[in-house]
N, C-alpha and C positions, 0 to 999 in steps of 0.2 A: 425381526427385521428381514425384509426380502433381500436375498443374496444376489449380488451382481454377477452375471456370467463373465464379466471382465475381471473378476477378482484376482485370479492367478496372474493375469497379464499386468494388472495394476501393481501388484506386489513385486513382480520381476522388474518392470521398467521404471517404476516410481516408488521405490521402497520407503517405508516409514522411517522417519529420522530417529536419531538417538534423542529421547525426550529430555535427558539432562542437558543436552547442548542447546535446546531451544526453550527450556522451562521459563526463562525470564520473559519470554514474549507473551505469556498468558497470565502473568502475575496480576496485572491491573487493567481496568478499562482504558480504552483509547479515546481521546477527544478527536473527532473527525475534523481535519484541517485546523487543529487546535481548538481551544475552548472559545469559539467565537460567538458573536451576539452581544447584546448590551453595549453596543458601541465598538466592539472589537471585530475587526475584519478577519475573514478566514485566511489561513496561512500567513498570519502576521506575527511579529514578535510579541505583541500584546496578547494574542490568542495563545501563543505557546507558553508565555509566562503564566497565564491564568491556569492552563492545564497543569503546569508544574506545581503551582500553588495548591491545586486540588489534589495533588498526589497521583495524578493520572498520566498514562502514557500519551504520546502524540502521534497522530497519523498526519502525514503531509505529502504533497505532490511535488514532483520535480520534472523539469523539461530542460533540454539542452539549448544553449544559445548558439548563434551561428558559428562561433569559434570554439564550441565544445565545452562550455562550463555549465554545470548543473545549477539551475535556478529554481527557487521554491515558488511555484504558482500552478494552479490547476488548469485553467483554460489555455487552449492553444492560441487564442487571440487576447489582446490586451484590453479590449473594449469594456468588458463588464467590470473589471476591478481597478482600472486605472483611468486617467484622463487622456490616455494615448490610444492610438489605433495601430493595427498591424499584427503580424505573427511573431510569437516569441522566437521561433526558429530563424527568423529573418534578421534578428538584431544581435549585435555583439554583446559580450559581457559588459563592457564599459557603457554601452548605450542603455542596457537594461538597468544597470545600477543607478542611472540618472532619472528613472521613471518612478513616480510616487504611487503608492496605494491610495485610492480614493478615500477621502474621509479621515485620513491619518497624516501624521508627519513622517511616516516610514517610507523608505524606498524599497523597490524589489531587491530581494536578497539572494545571493548565491548560497547553495547548500552549506558550503564551508563556514559561512558566517553564522548560520542557524545552528549548526553543530557546535560551534564555539559557545553560543548562547545556552543551549541545552546542557552541554558539558557532562553528558552521561547521567544527569540527575533522574531521568525517567526513561522507561523503554520507548523505542521509536520505531515506527513503521514508515518506510519511504516507498510511496507508489510512483513508479516510473511511467510517465505518459509517453508511450512509444507507439505511434500509429502504424508502423510498417516493420519490415524485417530488418531494416538497417538500424539495429539497436546498439551496436558497439560503442559509438562515441558517447552516448548518454550513460551506458553501463560503466564504461571506463571512467567517466567523470565522477560518477557516484562512488566507485571503488576508491579513486584517489582521495576524494573528500573524506571518506571514512577512515583513512589511515590514521591510526592513533586514537580513534574514538573509543572511549572506555565503557560505554553503557550497552545494554541489550538493544540490538537493532536487527530488523529484518527488512529486506527489500522485496517488493512485490509488483505485479503488473497483470493486467488483462492479457497482455501479449506473451505467449509462452516462450517466444524467442529470448525474452529477458531472463526468465528462469534458466533457460538453456545456457545463456552466456555466463551467468554466475556459477552454474554447476561446473562449467568447464574451466573458468578463469579465476574464480574465488569460491571454491567449494566449501570453505569453512564459514562463510557468511550465510546466515539463514535466509532462505528465499521462499516466496509464496506466490501462488497463482490466485488472482482475483477472478471471481466467477459470478456471473448472473445468468439465469435461465430465461430472462425476458427476451422474447422473440426467438428463442432457441428450444422450444419444446419438442416432444416426439422423439422418434428413433434417431433422426439425423442430429438433433441437439445433443442427445446422450452420447452419440459417437464422437461428436466434436469435442465434448468435454473430456472424454477419455483420451483422445488424440492430444489435446492440449496438456493433459496431465502427464502423459508419457514423454512429451517433448520438454516440458518445463522441469520435471523431476522435483516438485516442490517439497519443502519441509513443512508447509502449512497451507491451508486454503483460507482465503478471505471471501466469504460468501454473502450474497445478497439476502438480507433478512426476509424479503418477500418470498423467497423460494424455500424457506425452511418450514417444516421438515422436507428433506430432499432425498430422492432415491439415489442420487449421486453422492452428495455430501455425507449422508449417514454411513454408508459402508466404508468410505474413506476414513471417517473419524473412528469407526469401530476397529479398523486395522492399525490405528496409531497415528494418523495424520491429524494434527490439531485443526480445529475449525474456528476461525474468528468470523464475526458477522457484522455487516454494515447495512445501511446506516440506521442504527436503533434510535427511535425517538419516543415511543409510547410505552406505557406499562405493558400492554399486550405483547409488543415486540420484545420487551425485556423478558417476559415470561417464556416466550418461545425460544429466545436465545439461551436462557438458562437451561432449557430442556435439550437443545439440539446443537449447542456450540460451546466452545471452551472460554471465549471471551468476546466482549462487544467493542465495536467501534461506534461511538454514539454522538449525537448532537443534542444539546439541551432543548427541551420542548418549549 
């Protein structure tokens, strides 16, 4: 494996975690946004129950309502997954609770409700959708919702400020950096990835399967940073994940 010139800096600024502390996060595959398809909508209770029935972990997405409650939904806009329009961040928790998921009898759910549903039965990855540096309200909402949650859980984001927040305010909670190299190739892209790593201080990476094997992810994994990979759909991707990652975040083909 080609050694990274950033290796000593990576180890100093983003040290590898205690593997015993995060071992539960790599124990089983994760269903991406729950085990959706076959009539089950992504990030729905039905999709989460299907993943639990399969014995798999759950990856889900959260955003903050206008009044600071974490809601489980991927898109910043309501249009694709509901019969409503507008921005998640522009509506209060009570307004979001009244909006239904298209094609289901389910309503949008706060993270606290979904945690009660999962009840620690399977490992959980929570991706925080945070488009700017103002991450405190969403991070704090997630931390509050997780109080008393008994299962293995990790929080993660593309935004390194999320990892930074949890490293400072909830250091015992496993935190990850989500990474894609798409549109970020070359020297500048490599530097941006290292800067994000140093800022986030993650316990694991969640890496785009399209980028594996990776000159960035490989050395991080070799020094003890677990690599999960998304979104795995094909046998070829599963084979690459087996060789270059510790666990998969998948969707059924």
